[in-house]
C-alpha angles and dihedrals in degrees: 000000000000110000128205089223134007113198114205105208132036102215127111099293095043096049093047088053089050094050093050095047092043088054086053088060094249126147102248134178127188115201112198139165094199105246139099140106094300092063092064095046105098097177126024102188100173098065118111111255099020106089092163093048130256130228126240088236093053091049091050093047092051090046094051089049091050095045092051092048088062096048105269119146119229116202125183098215136126117235113222103172143015128204137181121234123217091254092057094259123115143241115220114202119199134187092246100050135072092199123046128244115245126221138176091214138016134213119195112208099156098135131198134315113224125205100227115187119240100246121145110250097023096111092055094048099042109111094009105061104346119064144174106204122063090191090058102034109016086108091064090069095060108130091355130120100242137197127204108207118195145062133316132282091020092055091053091052092049091048089053090053091051098043087083086070105034142015094203098089128149123183114216109200091208093161090054091232114180110266112209118213090247090056091050088052091051091049091052092046091054093047095245116145117222128216104188096199143078129274111240102181141004114226110208145147111229092332096314103125117232103168146335121243111217132207091255090059098249123121128233113210107220132140100198132036135180126206118231112178130141121239107065101152131200107229098234102132092115090061099050095096092055128082095261129136122229130193125237092275095048100260119144117252113221140177100276090220101047108018090230118138126228089268107083116251094010117113130185124206139170127018097344088067124085105264144078110310101241132140092228090053093047088053091047090050090053096050092045096049089047092056091054094041088055088052092052093047090051092051089049091049090052097050090048091051090050092051089054 
């Protein structure tokens, strides 16, 4: 089947794009392998309409149901290669198929791969008492003893962000980065404590953090933690063969008005794009991209009808 749009990635941005385009009566397929940052977020608390918080999985489930209701196809398949066709459309190759899917337009919504440390208990705490984004969840540290677990200098930068909300910050140098004397002086000047050792275990009750067990055997009493490791990577490998610009961190650069990349008929939405990584922004990206994809498809339909 030849689709109007194939969306690679079924996170928040991808699903919002699918809902909008399906409501435009377009043939849409979403290819997803069920992963990504939103799957570990157990409570987005800064999203309009969800005062008590909403999990990424809940938003994705609702989004899938809504997209299907309007006619979008959801395919749990991994995309391994993209190719352009002579007419400007695309072949999308997956692991499960011998023959590629075909699409007139592409939306890349493949998100970011985060370098989570292998610490017992982290999966239960992520999104409840351990966080990644100070813009999203810095508020959760108000009046809370907070650890920043990671590597320097990233952990120092995170601590500076969180210091607006709390003064009870301890940096845990889990990566055992070298700490120069000047950095130690900076930590002391700013009032941050330093634990220059690894975290061996997170002690929690149903995801609510109570303390960190360190490699020396001592416990650090904290109720919140943020992760600050280098290596978060936008998943853009599929686009590297196209004429697309990336910034220094590997995010896709798009037209700010349309979300289209430099390669005609390829759009990028969500966390692979060059902006703040927020659920609300990913949703806005998806809706905005869909509007311009619909315009492009209508232009193509008109040109095709005139040639006939």
